[in-house]
C-alpha positions as CSV (number, residue, x, y, z in Angstrom):
1,M,0.1,0.0,-0.1
2,C,1.1,3.6,-0.6
3,M,2.4,6.0,2.1
4,P,-0.6,8.0,3.8
5,H,1.2,11.3,2.7
6,M,0.9,10.4,-1.1
7,Q,-2.8,10.0,-0.9
8,T,-5.5,12.7,-0.5
9,Q,-9.1,12.0,0.4
10,V,-11.9,14.1,-1.0
11,G,-15.2,12.9,0.4
12,V,-15.5,9.1,-0.2
13,L,-12.8,9.3,-2.9
14,T,-9.1,8.6,-2.2
15,F,-6.6,9.9,-4.7
16,D,-3.2,8.0,-4.9
17,F,-0.9,10.4,-6.8
18,P,2.0,7.9,-7.7
19,A,-0.8,5.8,-9.4
20,L,-2.2,8.6,-11.0
21,G,1.2,9.7,-12.3
22,I,2.0,6.3,-13.7
23,V,-1.5,6.2,-15.5
24,V,-1.0,9.7,-17.0
25,L,2.7,8.8,-18.0
26,L,1.4,5.6,-19.7
27,S,-1.5,7.5,-21.4
28,L,1.1,10.0,-22.9
29,V,3.3,7.2,-24.1
30,L,0.4,5.4,-25.8
31,M,-0.8,8.6,-27.4
32,H,2.6,9.5,-28.7
33,S,3.1,6.0,-30.2
34,T,-0.4,6.2,-31.8
35,R,0.4,9.5,-33.4
36,G,3.6,8.1,-34.5
37,S,2.0,5.0,-35.8
38,A,-0.4,7.1,-37.9
39,L,2.4,9.1,-39.3
40,V,4.2,6.0,-40.5
41,N,0.9,4.6,-42.0
42,T,0.1,7.7,-43.9
43,I,3.8,7.6,-45.4
44,M,3.6,4.0,-46.3
45,V,0.2,4.6,-48.0
46,A,1.5,7.4,-50.0
47,V,4.8,5.5,-51.0
48,L,2.4,2.5,-52.2
49,L,0.0,4.8,-54.1
50,A,3.0,6.3,-55.8
51,I,4.3,2.8,-56.8
52,I,0.9,1.7,-57.9
53,L,0.4,4.9,-60.1
54,F,4.1,4.5,-61.6
55,V,3.1,0.9,-62.6
56,I,-0.2,2.0,-64.0
57,G,1.5,4.7,-65.9
58,S,4.4,2.6,-67.2
59,G,2.0,0.0,-68.4
60,A,-0.2,2.6,-70.2
61,S,2.8,4.3,-72.0
62,R,4.1,1.0,-73.2
63,R,0.7,0.0,-74.5
64,T,0.6,2.9,-76.8
65,N,4.1,2.4,-78.1
């Protein structure tokens, strides 16, 4: 159990500050990871679309020659 001076009681609620800090820290890490993952996903989709358009364009130009 936590040390009493690290807890605050408000009515029937008891706040445990070390636990609150850990939850906030983990939430921030997960939020940052999600944003990073979304950025990487967006970049990969752009690269794949560029490759697909290149292949389609190459095939179309070869067909007309």
